[in-house]
N, C-alpha and C positions, 0 to 999 in steps of 0.2 A: 548497534552493529560493531563488531570488533574491528580494530584498526587494520588488521592484516587482510581483511577481505576487501577486494577492490572490484567493484562493479561499475561499469560506465554505460548506462542506458543510452540507447540511440533515439533519435527523433523526439517524439513527445511521450516516451516511456518513463515511468516512475517506479522506483523500487521502494517497497513498503514493508516495514516490520509490523505484522498484525498484533494488535493487543489481545491478550488472553481474555477469554470470556469468563464471566463469573460462573461458578458452579453452584452458587446458592443465592437466592433472592434476598432482598433486604428484610423480608418477613420471615426468613429462615427456611424457605422451601428449597430443597435440593433439585437442581436441574439434572435430568438423566444424562448419562454420558453420550447417548445417541444424539440428543439435542445439542449438547455443548460441542460436538464435533463439527457442527455447521460452520462454514467459513465465516470468519469475523468480517464486519463491515467497517471497522474503525482501525486506524493504525498510524504509525509515524513514518514520514517520508525519510528515507536514508540515502537516496541518490535520485538525481533528476537528469534527464537527457537535455540536450541543447535546444530542443524545440523543433516543431515540424517545419520542413522546408516547403515554401509555397512554390507555385508554378513560375513565379517571377524570380525565384532564386534567393529570396530572403527568408530568414527564420522567424517564426512566430514566437513571441516571448511565452515562457511558461508561467502559469498562474500559481504554481506551488514551488516551495523551496525546501531544502533539507531542514529537518526539524519540525516542519508543519505537522499538526495532527489533522487527519482528514477522515471524512466519511466517504466510502466508495461503493460502487455498484456491486452487489453480491455476486454476480456471475461474470464480472469483467476480468478479474485477475487470473494470471497463470501462476501456479505454485512452483517454486524452485527450492531446492535444498543445497546450500553451499557451505562446505566445511561444518556440517552439522546444524546449521542455522536455517530455519524455514523462513523464506521471504516470499513476497508476492510482487509480481511485475504487472503493471496495468498501464493503460493509455490515459493521458490527461483527461480525455472525454469520459472516463469512468469515474472521475472524482465528482462527487455530488456536492461537497461542502468542505471548507476549511474551518476547523474548530478553533475558537479563540478570538 
């Protein structure tokens, strides 16, 4: 994410830069453009909210941090385009795993 874009997610929201999907398999088979348009499920965290507020007034700690590579639920994210860059915003509950 370029340094001039400043997004501050709220609560337990996470901003993710999705990784590009491969257009060719390791065996050399090309994936049709209709299949490669499917929303990616892997990406890098570029911004993290402060955490969800509990009824008791305390914030729950976030499990992910900026720079983490994550797998996330296919249908969880909202797509946004800011200054020409496509980003995804999702809730921490949509994160399935941290890679690494």
